[in-house]
N, C-alpha and C positions, 0 to 999 in steps of 0.2 A: 127454811129448814127442811121442808118436804122435798125440795129440789136436791139439796145436798144429800139427803138420805137416799133418794132415788138413784143418784149417780153412784153412791157408795155401793148400793146393791148391784148395780150393773157391773161394776169393777170386780166385785166378789164372785159374781156368776161367771165371769170370764175364766176364772181358775188359772190365770197365767201369772208367772212371777213378773215383777217390775222389770222393764227393759227400755230400750231405745226404739223410737220410731223414726226411721230415716226418710225425710221428706225430699231431700236433694243431696246428690253427691257427685263430684267430678263432672259437673256441668249437666247432669241428667236428673230427671224426676219422673216417677210413675204417676204423680199426683196431678189432679186438676182442681180448679176452684169452681165450686158448684153453687149456683144461685137459685133461690126459690122460683118456681114457675109463676107464683102470684105474690104481689107485694101489697102493702097497705094502700099505697097510691103511687102515682107517677114520680112524685118527689122522692119517696123512699127508694124506689127502683133506681132513680138516677144517682142518688147518693151511695147506695150499697154497690152499685155497678162501678162507680168511680173508685171506691175503696178497693174493690176486687182488682181493678186494673193497676192500682198502685201496688198492691200486694204482688201481683204477677210481675210487675216491673222490677220490684225489689229482688225477686227470685232470679230474674234474668241478669240484672246489673250486679248483684252480689254473689250469687252462686253459679251464674252462667247457665241456669236451667230454664228452658222454655216451659211454661206452665199455662195451659189453656183455661179460659174462663167460659163455662158452659152453663146452660140452664139445667135444672134437675131432670127434666124429661129426656135430655140428651146426654146424661152423665154416663150411661153404660155401666160396666162392671169395674172400672178403674177406681182406685181409692181416691178420696177427695178431701178437700178442705171446704166444709159446708158453711156457708155464710147466711145468717138470718134464719127466718122461720121456715125452714125447709120441711118437706113431708117426712124425710128421714128423721129429722129431729123430733117431730111430733110422734112418730111411731115409737120412739124411745120413752114416750110418756111425759115429755117436757113441754110445758105450756108457757110460752114467753109472756103471756098476758099477766103473769104474776111478777114479772120483773118491774122494779120501780125506776122511774126517771132514766138515768143513763147507765144503768147496770148492764153488765155483760157477763157471759159465761164462755169459758174456753175449756174444752175437755176432749179427750180422745176415747173413742169406743170402736172396737172391732176394726182397728187400723185406720179409721177416719178421724179427722179433726173437725170439731164443731166450734164455731164462733157465732154467738147469737145474743141479741138483745131484743127488747120490746120496741121495735122501730115504728114510730108513729108521729103524727103531727102533734105539737104541743097543745093544740086546741081541738084535736080530733077532726080537723078539716080534711077534705080530700082535694088533691090538686097537685101542684108542682112548685112548691114554695122554696125559699132559700134554705140552705142546710141548717142555719142557726135558728130556724123556726121549728125544727124537728127534734125529737129525742131519738138519737141514733146509737143505741147501745151496741149494735153490731159494729159500727164504725169505731167506737171506743175500743172494742175488743180487737179489731183488726190492727189498730194503731199499737196497742200493747203487744200483740203478737209480733209485729214487725220490729218493735224496739227490743224485745227480749230474746227473740229466736233468730232474727236476721240482723240484729244489732244496728238497725236503721236509727238515725237521729234526725228529728224534725227541729232543726235549729232556728230557722227563719222561714218565712212563707215561700212557697213555690218550689220548683225543681232545684233552683240554685241553692235554696236554703235547706234542702234535704240531702243528707249524707248517707250513702249506701256503701258500706265497706265490702271489699272482696272477702268471701269466706269459702272454705273448701267444701263445707257441707251444712245442711240445715237439719237439725235433729231435735226431737222433743221426747219427753218421757211417754211411754205408752200408757202410763197411769196419770197423765196430765189432767188436772181437775182444778180449775181456778175460777173464782167468782170475783169480778171486779166491781166494786161499789164506790164510785166517785163520791166524795163527801159533799159536793156542791149540787144543789138542785137546779140552780141556774148560774150561768157565768157569762155576763154580757159586757161588751165594750166594743172597741173597733175590731171588726172581724176581717180576716185576711183570706185564708184558704182552709178548706174543711179539714184536711189531714193535719196541718200545723195547729189549728185551733183545738181540735180534739186531743192531739198529743200534749198540748200545753194547757189543757183544762180551761179553755175559753170558748166552750162549745155552743152556748146560745141561751135562749130564753126559757127553755124547758116548758113547763105548763103554766108559766107566769105571764100575766099581761103587765108589761112595764112601760111607763111613760118617760123614763129618764128622770123621775123624781116628782113630777107635777101633773096630777090627773085633772085638776080643776080647770085647766085650759080647755080640755076636751069636753068636760061636763058642762061648762058654761062659756061657750065661744064668744069672744068679744064681738066679732062680726055679726053674729046672730042676735045678740041681746043688748048691745050697748045703746042703741037708739031706742029700741022698743021697751026695754026693761032696765033703765039705768039704776033702779033700786036694787038690782042684783049685785051691784059693785060697791066697793068700800066707799064710805063717806069719810073724807079726810080734808081738813082745812076748809070745811064748809061746802065742799062739792063732791059729786060722785066721780070716781076715777074711771071714766069710760074711755078715755083716750090717752092714758098715761102709759109709759113704758113699764113701770112697776106698779102693781095694784093688788088688791085683795078682793074679797067678796063679803057680802052682808050675811054672815053665817047664821044670824038669828032669823033670817027670812025663811019661812017654811018652804017657799018655792025653790030657793037655792038649795036647801037640804034635800028636797025631792030630786033635783037635777043631779046632784052629786051621787045620790044613792041609785038613781036610774042608770047612770054611767057604769056604776059597779055591776049592777044586774046585767046590763047589756054585754059587758065583757065576759062575765061568768056564763051567761046563756050562750055566748059565742064559742064556749068550749074551754075557757081558762079555768084552772083549778084555783089560782090565787091572783088577786088584783091589787096592784100598788095604789095607794091613796096618798096624795100630797097636795098642799095648796100651791099657789103661784110662787114663782121665784121672786125674790125681793119683796116678799109678802108685806102689804100695808094693811094693818087691821082696821076694821070699820069702827067709826066713832059715833054711830047712831045710838039713840037712847036704848034701843032693844039689845044691841050688841054689847053696850057697856055693862048691862046687868046679866048678860047671858052666862049661865053656869054658876052665878053667884060668886064669881071670882073676877079679879081685875087683870090678871096676866093673860095676854092674847094667846100664848102657847097653851096654857092650861084649858082655855075655852075650846081650843081645837082638839085636845086630847079627850075632853068630855064629849064633844060632838062625835068624834070618830069612834069612840068606845060605844056610844049609843047605836051607831050604824052597825058595828060588829055584832052587838046583841040582837038587833033586828035581823041581820043576815043569818045568824045562827038558826033562826026559825024559818026564814023564807027560803034559804038555800042550804040545808044541812050538809055538812062535809066540805063546803067551799070556804075559802079563806080570804083574809085581807092582810096586806103587807103595808103597815103604816110607817111613813118615813119620819124619822126624828132628825129634823133639819131646821135651821134658822129659828123660827118662833117655837118649834117643838123640840129644840135641841136637848133640853133638859128632860129627864123622866117626869111623868105626872106626879103631882103633889097631893091631889085630893083622893086618889085611890091607889091601890098597890097590886091590883091583879087585872089582867085583861081576859076577855072570854077565850074559850078554847080554840077559836078560829083566827087568832091574831099572831102575826109575825111582825117584828119591828126591824126596820131598815135604818141602820145607824150611819149618819153622815160623819159623825165623829167616832172613829173606830179606835181611838186611843185606849190604853189600859185604864186610864182614869174614867173614861166614859163607860166601859164595861163594868167597872166597880160600882159606878152610880146606879147602873141598871140591875145590879144584883138584888136590890130591894124590891124589885117589881117582878111579878110572875108573868112570864110571856110564854104561853104554852107551845107555840110553834117555833120558838127560838128567834135567831137573829140572822139578818143579812147585812152587808156593809156596802156603802157607797164610797168607793175608794178614790183618794186624791194623790196616789203615788206619783202619777205622771201627768202629762198635759202641759201645754205651754203657758198656763196661767200661774204656775208655781214660780217662786222667785228666781229659780234657775232658768226659767223659760225653755228655750230650745237647746239646752245643754244637759248633760247627765244629772240625774236627780237621786237615783237609788243604787245601792250596791247589792250584790248577791247575798251578803251576810244580813243586811237589813231585810231583804225580801224573805229569806229563809226563816228568820225569827218571827217576822210578821205573820207568815202563813201558819207556822206552828202555833202561834198565839191564837189565831182564828180557829184552828182545829180544836185546840183545848177548850175554846169557848163555844164550840158547836155552831159555828157560822155555817149557814146553809146556802148562801148565795152571795155573789159579788157583782157589783156594777162598777166597771172601771171607767172613771170619768177622765178620759185621756189615756192613750196607750199606743205604742208603736211608732212614735215619731223618730226614734233614733236606734234603729236596729244595728247600726254599726258600732256605736259606743255603749248602748244599753242592752244589746242582744243577750249577753250572759245573764243580766239581772232578770230580764223577761223569762229566760229559760229556767232559771232557778225558781222564780215565783211559780211557774206552772208545774214543774216537776216535783216540788216538795209536797204538793197535794197528793201525788201518787205514792210517795214514800217519805214521810216526815223524818225518818231516821237518817236519811242521807244528809251530808254536810254541804254547806255552800262551797267549801274548798273542793270537795270531791266533784261536785257538779260543774264548777268552773273549769277544772282540769278536763273533765269529759267534754265540755263545750269546745275548749280550745283544741283538744286533740282531734276532734271530729271536724270542726269548722275550718281549721287551718293546717291540718296534716303536717306536711314537711316544714311549715312555718309556725308550728304550735308553740315552741318554746318562747321566742321573742314576743309572741302575742299574749302568752300567759303572763309574762312580765309586764307587758303594756297594760293589761287590764288590772293586774295587781297594783301597779303604781296608781292608776286612776281610782280604783275602789278603796284603797287604803286611805287616800286623801278624802274621799267622800265620807268615809266612816269616822273621820276626825271631827266632822261638823254635825251637829244635830240636824235631823231631817227638817227642812224649813216648811213645816206644815202648821196647822192650826194650834198645835201644842206650844209653839214658841213664836207666834206671829208678831209679837212685840219685840222680839230679840233682834240682834244685829243681822241674823241670817235671813230676815225677811226683806232686807234692802239689797236689791241686786248689785248695785254699784259697790257695796261693801262685801257681799258674799262672793261674787265671781272672782275678783282678784285674790281673795283669801284662798279660795279653792285652787285656782289655776295659776300658780306662781310660775315664773319663768323657768325655774329648775325642773319642776314637774313636766312642763310642756316640752322642754328640751329632751328629757329622758324618754318620754312617750314618743316623741318624734324619732329618736334614735331607734327605739324598739320597732316602730312601724316600718322604718326604712329597711331595717335588717330583715323583717318578715317579708317585705316586698321583694327583696333580693333573693330570698330562699324559695319563693313561691314558684311552683311548676304547674300544678293542675289548674284548668280553666275555672273551676268552681272556687278554688282557693283565691285565685287572682281577682275574680269578680267580688267576692266577699271583702277582700282587702281594699278594693276600689271604693266600696261603700264606707268602710272605716276611714279611708283617706279623706273622702269628701266631708264627713262629719268632723273629723279631727282638724282639717284645715279651717273649717268654720269656727270651731272652738278656739283654735290657736290664734286666729285673727281677732276674734272677739276679745280674748283676754289681752292680746297685745295692744289693741286700741285703748282698753281701759288703763293698762299700765302706762302707756305713753301719755294719756290724758291726765292721769294723776301727776306725772312728772311735769307736764305743761302747767297745771294749775299751781304748782309750787312756785314756778318761776316762768310766767308767760313771756315767750319771746318767739321771734320768727324762726330761730334755729331749732326750737322744740316744736313749733307748729308744723313745720314741713314734713318731718317723718310721721307725725300723727295724721296729717292730711293724706299722705300717700297710703297709709294703712286703711283709712276710711274709704278712699277711692278703690283700693284693692278689694275691700269687703263688698262695696256696692257692685263692682264688676263681677265678682264671684256669684253674688246673689242673683244678679240680672241674668246670668248665663243659665240659671235653673228654670227660667220661665219662657214660654212661647210668646209670640207677639200679642196674642189675645189675653195675656195675663195668666193663663193656666200653667200649672207646674208641669214641666216635662217629665215623662216617665223615666225611671232610671234605666239607662241604656243596657239592654240585654237581660233585664230582670223586671218584668212588667208588674209583678206583685208589689214592688217597693215604690213608694212615692217619697222622694226626698223630704225629710223633715215633716212627714205626715201630710204632705201636699198643702201646707199652709200658704197663706197669701204672701206676696212679696213684701208688703208693708209690715206684716207681723214678723217676718224673718229679719227685716232691717232693724226692727226695735226689739228683737229677740223674744217675742211673745206678746201676751196680752195681760190685762189686769195687773197682778202683782209683779209681773216680769218686765213690764215695759221699760226700755232704756231710752232716755232722751239725749241730751248732750253727752258726747259729741256725735252720736250716731245719726242724729237728724240734721247735722250741719250741711248747709249748701256750700260745699267746698269751692265750686266754681265762682259763686257770687262773692264769697269772702276774699278770694284771690283777686277777682276783678275790681272789687272796691277797696282793696288793700286794707281789709279789716282784720285786726288781730282779736279773735274771740276772747271774751272775758272782761273786756273793757266797755264802758258805755252805759251801764245802768244809771239811770237818772235818779234824782231825789228832789223833793219839793217840801215846802212848808205849808201846813194847813193852819190858817189863822182863825181865831175865835171870833164869832159874831156877837156883838153886844145887843143887837136889836133883831127884829123879825127879818127873816130871809125869804123873799118871795119875788115873783115876776120873772120876766124874760129879758128885761133891760139890764144887762150885766155891767153897765157903766154907772149905775145909780145905787143908792142905799148901801147896805152892808157889802154888796158885791165889790164896791170900790176898794175894799181892803185886800182883795185877792188878786194876785197877778195872773196873767194868761200863761197857759202851758200848751205848747204846740205838739200835734201829732206829726209823725213823719212816716215814710214808707216802712213797712214792717221790717225790712232789712236795709233801710236807709236809701231805698231807691226813690225815684221821682213819683209824685202822686198828682192826680188831677183834682180831686176834691179835698180841700184843706179843712182841717178840724182843729179847734182849740177849746180849752176848758178852764174853768175856775173852780176852786173848792174851798168850802168853809165848814165850820162846825159850831155847835153850841152844846148846852147841857144834855140835849136829847137826841140830836140828829146830826147826820153828815149831809151836806148839801153840795151838789155838783151842777154847775151850769155849763152847758156845752153849746158851741156854735159851729156849724159845719155847712159846707156848700151843698145845696140841693135845689134844683129847679122846682119852683112851686107848681108848675104845670103837671108834674108827675103825680100819679094817683097810686094809693096803696090800699089793699084790702087787709083787714085785721086777721091775725092768725089765732086770736084768743089767748087764753092763759096756757103757757107751756107748749104753744104750737111751734112750728118750724120758722121762727122769726129770722133766722140767719139766711133764709132763701130770698130775702129782699134787703134793701138798704136798712142798716141797723147800727145801733151803738151798743158797745159791750163794756161792762164794768167788771173788773176782777178785784175783789177786796179780801185781803188777808189781815184781819184785826190782830192776830197774834204775832205777826212779823217773823214767822218761822219758815214760810214757804212750804209748809206741809199740809195746811188746810186753807181753804178759801171759799168765797161765795162768788157765783157767776150770775150776773144780771144782764139781760138783753132786752131791748125794746126797739120798736119801729116808729116811723113818723105817722102813727095812726093810733086811735084809742083802742083799748082792749086788745093789745097785740104785744105781749111780753112773755118772757121766759126767765125762770130762775132755777138755780140748782146749787148744791153744796158739795164740795169736793173734800174727801178724806174724813168725813164725819162718822162714817159707819165703821165700827171697830170689830164687828164680828167677821172673822176671816172666811167663814163659810158663806157669807152673804155675797151675792153676785156683784154688788156695788162696793165691796171692800176695796179700799184704796182707789176708789173711782168716784164718779159723779152721781150724787143722789138727786135725781130729777124730781123726786116726790116732795122735796123741800120747797115750801112756798112762804116767802117772807112778806111781811107787811110794809113794803116800800112802795113809793108812788113815783110817777113821772108825768110830766105835762109837756105838750109841744106847741110851738107857734112856728108858722112858716111864712116868711115874707122876704121880699127883695133877694131871692135866690139863696136864702139861708134857711136852715132848719135849726131852730133854737129850742133847746130842751132843758128842763130843770128836773133833777132827780133828788128825792128826799129819802134818806135811809135811816130809820130810827135805830139807835144802838141796840135797843131791846130786840128788834127784829133779827139781829145777828147774834143775840145771846151774849152780848158783852156789855161791860160798864162803859160809861162815858170816859173818853180818854182824858188823861191829865197832860199838863205841859211836859213835853219830852217823850211822850209815848210814840213809839214807832210802829207803823203798819207797813206792809208791802202791798203794792197795788199795780194795776195797769188799766188803761182805757184804750179801747180800740174802735175802729170804724170799718164797716164793710160797705163798699159803694159799688152799685151796679150801673153807674152812669155811663162809664166807658164801655161800649159793646165789644165783645170778643167772641171768637167761635166756640170757646168752651163754656161761655156764660159763667165764668168765674169772677168773683168780686175783686175790686182793688182793696188791698188791706193796708191800713195805717194803724200805728200804735204809738202810745206816748213814749215808753222806753222800749226801743226796738228789740225784736227777737232776732238778733244777728245770726245766731248759731243754727236755729231750727226753723225759723219762719212760722212759729206757732204761738197763738195768743196764750196758750196754756203752759208755755215753757216757764216754769217757776224760777229758773235761773235768771230770767230776764226781767222779773218784777222789779219795779223801782221802789224807793223808800219814801214814805210820807211821814214827816215829823210834825206832831201837833205842838202849836205854839201857845 
């Protein structure tokens, strides 16, 4: 308020009527860009210098005017555009130290233009850090000045992504007085270039120390404490999780609490204003006696809320004015139930940013407000590496965030598809600057500037795409159980042949109209991503037709499309497996620079596509295999007496026939394997005989170790017969060397193992081994209780598979020979659920 009043006084004292200030006209300018003689540090100097050069470039490219960049001591008497904390600014009585976060001021006084912010490192360090570690209000001001007065558009990263239109003059009001106050205190995600990120409100960390959601990894490093202090880690299933992929900590342990709090103090004392606090991803609560009674509540999430609230209360006294940002994610997804108010130093980071989530939090007082951990983009969503959001969706989402006073955003995935999603990214960023603008208006602005002479067909191209996306609910946590969470259902529904044909026609028309080199390069990126999308959808449509009526006539066009897809994807990668830069546009990495395998399966987690994308076409053709045929079935007979021992020709084992394993894709194998299977009221029994020279020695991997790195047997059991959930058991020819996990059991879509393998599951199953006469004989006992199911009745159908990995035959890649009961003809993968065979209980 003092600053605004001071500027008003300055303007009144000038005594001049409002008029225009001509900065450039007819290719000429009297102005210079003036930089401070002294900066906060070398990093601020580098960033403000870079912004000044971009501003000068815009004057030259747009207005044809050469404009020099000089230091203040060399400015002379020419009028200037003064950037940053110059002496001339200070003489006007303006102290930038009063500016908060990314605030900027743009004003005119005595014929000079001033653009300034409180440029500093987010943690008050001195050095030469990356731009997203600074708070650069001056850069935000320069970007706004370029957009509003030189009509520059930062559409995509880099020079190719920046559009500078030709203009006859650059003019501002001589009473110009603007204060820019970005609503976000931090905006973090994948960063690209400084000018693009600041223009689109993805500027960086601000004064926050952010871990990406999980501070406990840094507070209690596994490498440092697992061996010496196993008691720091969660007790689950009778053991401390010191070597598990997913784990938690013993939060009732005073030493654990001290380490978490010490990490908070360390980051605050390092200069941060606010520190993020969050437990490990895939959090596994501790089951020790102390943790069970901690907080006098049973819910693991409520225990964490109680603990973190206590830390905030302590911090309020130990570091007055400093703050915590507590993440509401997975175990703490719901608001606390035992209290309704947080201390004054707490902000909440919502992983569930839906309206329903905000409504639930209205009952809780959160003095510092909210930030959100955003899942709009990223290749883990059901759509994978295809478009996921529309401009209309993004505009409404941002307005909702602003109405609810959201003060920070962490984008979990962003920028994979600048060709197809570029307008959505643009709208998401620009609505923060002006929530009154409509998505339609901004889409038109984007197309007009990005594609110039080809704007009209590209506008139609994007409208066709985004209208279709808006017909389907966004496939996020709010409808994770709906049909839109299944990629093989969602993708053909979105990308029908008629839509793709129309978009293809629009794009071809735009390419024919394109003249400018920037326009052509932008269209080249759109073409790459559209070809990927078109091929992906075509494969799915052909596969659906093939499944209705499998035949060689339908297999061949499908196979050719898959080969075309694989060839297209392979062309994007260098021999070392790294993604090639996009030709002539170094700031763009196609599909976010993701790996070849992820691109072939269209992403990860919820997005992964299996058949037919994983088919080995050459092998199928060579072996004259028509995919979709060949799933085996067997009968499981009931045992009337005890089942024991490794002599499978005696006792109850005599009732069960042998079932042979073959090469995973019906190829020849060296080590042969066969098995028998029985059941009774309490257990499933599997007897296995496989070739293995008894002279070979094996070291145990322990429980849940990397058993697959040596000879092993693998059991896949789906007691529901749906091929949606199953258990995975592995063991070696050694004691204490087994692994087990459960697939599809985690229903929380925010959990990292959602629709994936839960390796923390430990079942009470047993195995025993005997090795003799070149054979490995194994007996496995799986209690039905261990799988959480009732004993099967006659006629019950499970799906299952049994596999063998053999390292007997040496090869240069040290890859195992794979054999499987019912072959995985299409994908060559033990976990291909389409290849599971049926087991019918007798």
